[in-house]
MDAnalysis code that builds the backbone (N, CA, C; Angstrom):
import MDAnalysis as mda
import numpy as np

u = mda.Universe.empty(261, n_residues=87, atom_resindex=np.repeat(np.arange(87), 3), trajectory=True)
u.add_TopologyAttr("name", ["N", "CA", "C"] * 87)
u.add_TopologyAttr("resid", np.arange(1, 88))
u.add_TopologyAttr("resname", ["MET", "LEU", "ILE", "ALA", "VAL", "VAL", "VAL", "THR", "THR", "SER", "CYS", "PRO", "ARG", "ARG", "LEU", "ASP", "SER", "SER", "THR", "CYS", "GLY", "GLU", "ILE", "ILE", "GLY", "TYR", "ILE", "PRO", "ALA", "GLU", "LEU", "PRO", "GLN", "LEU", "GLN", "LEU", "PRO", "HIS", "LEU", "ASP", "SER", "GLN", "ILE", "GLY", "LEU", "ASP", "LEU", "ALA", "GLY", "PRO", "ILE", "MET", "ALA", "ILE", "ALA", "LEU", "ILE", "GLU", "PHE", "ILE", "GLU", "ALA", "ILE", "SER", "ILE", "ALA", "LYS", "ALA", "ILE", "ALA", "ALA", "ARG", "THR", "CYS", "GLN", "ARG", "LEU", "ASP", "PRO", "ASN", "GLN", "GLU", "LEU", "VAL", "VAL", "ARG", "ASP"])
u.atoms.positions = np.array([
    [114.538, 100.319, 111.762],
    [115.790, 99.608, 111.581],
    [116.932, 100.598, 111.418],
    [116.722, 101.612, 110.621],
    [117.759, 102.611, 110.399],
    [118.096, 103.340, 111.694],
    [117.073, 103.583, 112.510],
    [117.305, 104.264, 113.784],
    [118.177, 103.397, 114.696],
    [117.916, 102.106, 114.733],
    [118.713, 101.204, 115.564],
    [120.167, 101.183, 115.112],
    [120.418, 101.199, 113.817],
    [121.789, 101.206, 113.304],
    [122.498, 102.491, 113.697],
    [121.822, 103.618, 113.549],
    [122.427, 104.904, 113.884],
    [122.732, 104.988, 115.373],
    [121.788, 104.550, 116.206],
    [121.994, 104.615, 117.657],
    [123.152, 103.727, 118.091],
    [123.203, 102.507, 117.587],
    [124.256, 101.588, 118.036],
    [125.633, 101.979, 117.514],
    [125.724, 102.588, 116.346],
    [127.034, 103.006, 115.850],
    [127.499, 104.303, 116.494],
    [126.591, 105.135, 116.933],
    [126.995, 106.389, 117.564],
    [127.242, 106.225, 119.059],
    [126.815, 105.149, 119.651],
    [126.956, 104.927, 121.092],
    [128.411, 104.972, 121.553],
    [129.349, 104.236, 120.956],
    [130.731, 104.289, 121.443],
    [131.376, 105.650, 121.232],
    [130.958, 106.402, 120.273],
    [131.550, 107.708, 120.021],
    [131.073, 108.748, 121.030],
    [129.824, 108.658, 121.432],
    [129.255, 109.658, 122.338],
    [129.501, 109.319, 123.807],
    [129.498, 108.075, 124.144],
    [129.639, 107.656, 125.534],
    [130.972, 106.976, 125.746],
    [131.304, 106.808, 126.979],
    [132.509, 106.063, 127.320],
    [132.331, 104.617, 126.872],
    [133.391, 103.978, 126.420],
    [133.264, 102.614, 125.908],
    [132.848, 101.628, 127.000],
    [133.070, 101.970, 128.273],
    [132.670, 101.060, 129.334],
    [131.147, 101.004, 129.485],
    [130.431, 102.058, 129.089],
    [128.971, 102.030, 129.185],
    [128.349, 101.261, 128.037],
    [128.962, 101.263, 126.909],
    [128.398, 100.573, 125.751],
    [128.969, 99.168, 125.578],
    [129.969, 98.822, 126.341],
    [130.588, 97.512, 126.176],
    [131.797, 97.608, 125.269],
    [132.599, 96.582, 125.314],
    [133.779, 96.572, 124.452],
    [133.357, 96.384, 123.008],
    [134.029, 97.088, 122.138],
    [133.677, 96.984, 120.721],
    [134.238, 95.701, 120.132],
    [135.514, 95.455, 120.327],
    [136.134, 94.285, 119.713],
    [136.622, 93.305, 120.761],
    [137.296, 93.767, 121.769],
    [137.861, 92.866, 122.761],
    [139.271, 92.472, 122.372],
    [139.784, 91.432, 123.007],
    [141.156, 90.993, 122.777],
    [141.256, 90.238, 121.458],
    [142.226, 90.628, 120.648],
    [142.500, 89.939, 119.386],
    [143.882, 89.322, 119.493],
    [143.982, 87.986, 119.402],
    [145.309, 87.365, 119.501],
    [146.186, 87.753, 118.321],
    [147.494, 87.773, 118.568],
    [148.439, 88.186, 117.527],
    [148.633, 87.118, 116.468],
    [148.363, 85.856, 116.812],
    [148.561, 84.789, 115.842],
    [147.400, 83.805, 115.899],
    [147.309, 82.989, 114.878],
    [146.262, 81.976, 114.833],
    [146.607, 80.826, 115.760],
    [145.615, 80.131, 116.291],
    [145.924, 78.972, 117.127],
    [146.561, 77.858, 116.297],
    [147.322, 77.004, 116.971],
    [147.981, 75.900, 116.267],
    [146.939, 74.885, 115.804],
    [147.225, 74.284, 114.648],
    [146.340, 73.250, 114.134],
    [146.527, 71.978, 114.941],
    [145.413, 71.346, 115.248],
    [145.470, 70.087, 115.967],
    [144.262, 69.246, 115.587],
    [144.423, 67.946, 115.711],
    [143.323, 67.037, 115.413],
    [142.304, 67.094, 116.542],
    [141.029, 67.022, 116.209],
    [140.019, 67.023, 117.267],
    [140.056, 65.714, 118.051],
    [139.611, 65.775, 119.278],
    [139.541, 64.582, 120.116],
    [138.360, 63.732, 119.650],
    [138.645, 62.531, 119.175],
    [137.593, 61.655, 118.696],
    [137.313, 60.582, 119.736],
    [136.062, 60.388, 120.028],
    [135.647, 59.414, 121.023],
    [134.556, 58.551, 120.403],
    [134.573, 57.276, 120.706],
    [133.562, 56.388, 120.127],
    [132.161, 56.745, 120.623],
    [132.060, 57.305, 121.815],
    [130.753, 57.693, 122.339],
    [130.154, 58.840, 121.531],
    [131.003, 59.747, 121.049],
    [130.521, 60.849, 120.217],
    [129.931, 60.294, 118.930],
    [130.600, 59.318, 118.334],
    [130.083, 58.687, 117.122],
    [128.744, 58.008, 117.350],
    [128.633, 57.332, 118.483],
    [127.362, 56.670, 118.796],
    [126.255, 57.690, 119.067],
    [126.603, 58.784, 119.730],
    [125.609, 59.820, 120.010],
    [125.130, 60.505, 118.733],
    [126.013, 60.615, 117.743],
    [125.663, 61.312, 116.504],
    [125.074, 60.400, 115.430],
    [125.086, 59.092, 115.637],
    [124.612, 58.157, 114.612],
    [123.142, 58.386, 114.281],
    [122.303, 58.559, 115.280],
    [120.875, 58.780, 115.044],
    [120.590, 60.070, 114.283],
    [121.125, 61.217, 114.755],
    [120.910, 62.455, 114.000],
    [121.470, 62.415, 112.590],
    [122.608, 61.742, 112.411],
    [123.188, 61.636, 111.059],
    [122.248, 60.868, 110.139],
    [121.692, 59.767, 110.620],
    [120.759, 58.977, 109.808],
    [119.483, 59.774, 109.518],
    [118.995, 60.541, 110.491],
    [117.794, 61.345, 110.285],
    [118.032, 62.414, 109.228],
    [119.183, 63.081, 109.282],
    [119.502, 64.110, 108.285],
    [119.652, 63.485, 106.910],
    [120.301, 62.323, 106.829],
    [120.458, 61.648, 105.537],
    [119.101, 61.260, 104.955],
    [118.192, 60.769, 105.788],
    [116.857, 60.392, 105.323],
    [116.075, 61.609, 104.841],
    [116.149, 62.703, 105.584],
    [115.449, 63.923, 105.183],
    [115.990, 64.433, 103.854],
    [117.305, 64.418, 103.685],
    [117.897, 64.879, 102.423],
    [117.524, 63.961, 101.260],
    [117.444, 62.660, 101.514],
    [117.023, 61.737, 100.461],
    [115.578, 62.018, 100.061],
    [114.710, 62.230, 101.044],
    [113.299, 62.536, 100.738],
    [113.190, 63.841, 99.959],
    [114.002, 64.826, 100.337],
    [113.985, 66.103, 99.611],
    [114.433, 65.913, 98.163],
    [115.498, 65.143, 97.958],
    [115.993, 64.909, 96.599],
    [114.968, 64.164, 95.756],
    [114.295, 63.188, 96.344],
    [113.266, 62.440, 95.610],
    [112.089, 63.348, 95.268],
    [111.713, 64.224, 96.186],
    [110.596, 65.140, 95.921],
    [110.915, 66.073, 94.761],
    [112.130, 66.589, 94.742],
    [112.528, 67.467, 93.640],
    [112.581, 66.683, 92.340],
    [113.135, 65.483, 92.389],
    [113.215, 64.653, 91.177],
    [111.824, 64.310, 90.659],
    [110.876, 64.041, 91.557],
    [109.503, 63.750, 91.126],
    [108.861, 64.965, 90.466],
    [109.104, 66.137, 91.025],
    [108.536, 67.353, 90.440],
    [109.106, 67.613, 89.055],
    [110.408, 67.426, 88.901],
    [111.026, 67.633, 87.583],
    [110.561, 66.563, 86.604],
    [110.458, 65.310, 87.062],
    [109.999, 64.234, 86.179],
    [108.569, 64.466, 85.734],
    [107.742, 65.010, 86.603],
    [106.353, 65.291, 86.216],
    [106.283, 66.389, 85.167],
    [107.139, 67.387, 85.286],
    [107.139, 68.483, 84.298],
    [107.664, 68.035, 82.941],
    [108.656, 67.159, 82.952],
    [109.283, 66.751, 81.691],
    [108.731, 65.444, 81.158],
    [107.704, 64.900, 81.818],
    [107.065, 63.647, 81.403],
    [108.060, 62.490, 81.346],
    [108.955, 62.434, 82.319],
    [109.908, 61.339, 82.401],
    [109.496, 60.393, 83.517],
    [109.973, 59.182, 83.431],
    [109.672, 58.174, 84.446],
    [110.759, 58.214, 85.516],
    [110.357, 58.124, 86.768],
    [111.306, 58.165, 87.874],
    [111.138, 56.924, 88.736],
    [112.252, 56.264, 89.021],
    [112.240, 55.104, 89.909],
    [113.014, 55.480, 91.177],
    [112.318, 55.804, 92.294],
    [112.999, 56.229, 93.523],
    [113.974, 55.202, 94.078],
    [113.740, 53.913, 93.819],
    [114.648, 52.890, 94.311],
    [116.017, 52.982, 93.656],
    [116.067, 53.471, 92.423],
    [117.335, 53.585, 91.717],
    [118.161, 54.780, 92.189],
    [117.583, 55.676, 92.951],
    [118.318, 56.843, 93.437],
    [119.377, 56.451, 94.471],
    [119.179, 55.330, 95.139],
    [120.138, 54.893, 96.137],
    [121.227, 53.993, 95.574],
    [121.126, 53.621, 94.318],
    [122.104, 52.724, 93.698],
    [123.292, 53.563, 93.202],
    [124.495, 53.146, 93.594],
    [125.692, 53.838, 93.173],
    [126.119, 53.290, 91.823],
    [126.353, 54.185, 90.903],
    [126.780, 53.773, 89.561],
    [128.186, 54.260, 89.300],
    [128.955, 53.453, 88.584],
    [130.340, 53.853, 88.242],
    [130.350, 54.713, 87.003],
])
């Protein structure tokens, strides 16, 4: 690993930059203007399935952690109550 770091950092110094590639490239002088992203209903429909899958996986992960902690502390856990929003 150390050899790879030394070789890649010494490459632009020893060789012409055209042989090793550009180091940085073009850097714009200013940041791009802020703009709202283009929202399309088809994008929302395409992402609905993956969003639900990620939410389900995260819920299962949270329940698994809660079960492990409840088992260690001898507390009772009701997984159905994890989805209930409380004020």
